[in-house]
C-alpha positions, 0 to 999 in steps of 0.5 A: 683179114676182115671179120664181122666188117672190121680188120682183125687178126685171126689169132692173138699172140699171148703177149698181146692179150689184154689185161682183163676179159669178161670171160676166158674159155680154156679149150676150143672144142665144140663146148668151148666155142659154143659158150664163147659164142653164146656169151659174146652175143650178150656183148661180153669180151671173150677170149678162148685160150687153147693149149695146142698150137691148133684149134678144135680139140677132140671135136675137130678130130672126130665125127661131129655129130650131136644127139638132140631129141625133138630138135626143129630140124628133124621135124622140118625134115619129116621125122616124127619125135616129141618132147614126151618121147624124148624124155621116155627114151632118155629115162629108159637109157639113163633113168637109173642114174639120172633124176627126172629133173635132169632128164627133163633139163636135157630134153628141154635144153638140147632143142633150144641149143640146136635152134640157137646154133641153126638160127644164129651161127654159121653152122649147117646142121642136117638130121641124119637117118640114124636110129637110136641105139636101142629102138626097143626102148620107149620113145626111141626115134628111128632117125633125126635126133643125130645132126650132121654138119654140112661141108665148111669152106673156110675161104672167107677167113684166111688162115683158118683152114691151117689153124684148125686140127686135122681129123685124126683119120676120118676122110673129107666126108660128111657123116651122111655121105660116109654112111651111104658108102656101105663100108666101102672106100670113098671117091678119091677124087672128091677127097682130093678136091676137098683137100685142095681147097681146104674144105672141112667136114664132120667135126672139122666143119663143126669147129670151123663154123663155130670159129667163124662165128666166134670171129664174127662177134670179136672173140679173141683166140689164142693158140699155144696158150695153156691156162696154167693157174687160176686164182680167186682174187676178190670177185674176179679170177687171175688167169695165168696163160703160159706158152712159148713166151714168158706167159701172162696173168690176166683178170677175168669175171668168169672162167669156162673150163672146156679143155677136154678129158684126161685120157691122155694122162697116164697118172690120171688114168691109172688113178681113176680108170678101172681097165687100160684104154687106148685114146683115139682123141686129141693128145693135148687132153691131159686133165689140165682143166680138171686139176685147175678145178680141183685146186679151185675147190671143185668136187667131181663126179663119174670119174670112172666114166668113159666114152668107150669104143673098140679100137684098132691100133696095130696100124702105125697110126700117129696123131700129133706124133704119138701113137694112137688108133682108129675106131673098129666098130664099122669093121666089126659090124660089116658082114664077113668078120667076127671078133673073138677073145683069146679062147677063140670065141665071140663074146658080143654082138659085133654090131652093137653100138660102140660104147656098149660093146666096149664095155664087154671088152673089159669084162673080168674072168671071175676065175683069173681076175683079168680082163677076158676080152681085152685085147681081142682079134678082128678075124676076116677072110679074103672076100671081106678084105676085097670089099671093105677097107680095114683101118684105113688099109686099101680095100683088096690089099692086105697090110703088113700089120695084118696077120695072114694064114691060109687057114684058120687053124694056122692063123689062130696059132700065129696070134695066140688064139685057142685053135679048137675055139676059133674053128668051132666058132667060125663053123657056127657062125658060118652056118648062122651066116648062111641063114641070115640069123645069128643064133648066139648074139642076134647080130643084125636083128635090129635097125641100129645094128643094120645101119652100119651093115652092107645093104647090098648083102641080104638077108642080113647086111651084118652077116657073111660066112668066112670061107675064102683063104687067106684068113686074117686077124687084126688086134682090137681092144677097149678104147676111148673117145674121151673120159666122161667124168670130171668136175661136178656142175649144175644145170647152168654149168656152174662148177660145184664145190664139195658142199654142192655150192657153185664156185663163184665165176667157175664153169665147165662144159665138155669132157672136163666135166662129168657127162650129162648122161653119166656113162650112158650113151643113148644114141650116136652123137651123145658125147657132143650132145652132152657137151654142146647142151651144157656149153649153151647153158653156160653161155646163157647164164653168163649172158644173163649174169655178167 
């Protein structure tokens, strides 16, 4: 194929890798690719080594939105924002754990990363009308800070479509298109056309655009190429790449760890996370980069932090051949459903952003010492199922993994929920829903609540009574998009040792490192905002120092 005007292979087999590179990047999600592309712009020879047989990591599996205050694309689209508002909002969101300097760094650097990606790469970014998660805080914006990806057509890069990891379950829609559906199913003809031509959307479009940009610059890319060891050798790193062959040891002036979190490693989960979770990310995220960094002398931070989300995992959904789950926040938000615990009681505003809602699932009962809301149950009626898909089910068609009953009392008995508790909860909820006001948790009272509701339902797009038999229940529990604690870094993404001194030539970005927001989630796309902004800083520093 022709890349950047010259014949070059799409992927480089491990045995054919060169003996040395300026930069070796472990991981091919957004963090790794942004760092690679920015470093390559400085003329550096860059290798991206991906552990899995397919490219893109959790980025390709997910929604692909980046949160960036005061970006130029939002201003061009007519959204009002400013550096001062971004600082004010992030201070409200995370000022209790972030220093003023850290807040200032993110609000200053994220827009520069967006300007670079928009002006210098193949990305097609569009601001979306998605409000920040806490519009009641100073500096909040009602849209524009979340950036969606346009569709990506890989036809100019033969073999690229097949090389990118598929989405875990998202349809082939842009996030903007998905948001406009009001919870309903997508046009099957549109999805079929896109699938037939290899078009990618959401996180797949982000990865595809970055991979195309990397190939344009001559970045070498290898799959089934896990980084198995790092060892300092003078002013270089010896990087051992494993894989199907015998493996190979390379020399690199710098190494960027961008290999994802540790959510699929049961041993590390037990060691660091305070409660059980269901991961829905790329199953290759097993903490390899974290342990390589530790071996090299790195310090860690925020190891109990996660990017949390309620997950529906009863459906027999597999990803990379392992049991996974699907985000359940949309199903929780749409009118005509409630989420209850074993006592039959609601315990959260179901329309709350998914990260904050997931925290409540793990609340500990002070009398038993056990989690009182994990697992829980999404309860809905036939009218709800007739309109909205549930975890990928066909609207109007109950799936065999749903528990069904002709009465709420029978349903409670089948799933082990307190019968009287559920009946009382639904009675109160139905009365509130008929008036459009949730007197218990204020669901649908804010713009961010209503964003994922059904605009056709008035006066509250998040509320409708549960009255039409049969009734249904689906298990829902705490899950993670990824862990967000890991290697400690500075503003340049340099990995720090226990004395907070940079380890020469070692960088980290994305979920292998401690997240920028330290277990806080200011707005939709905070995960990729954290990863991309730090990766851009890594690439800039490499360009300026190598």
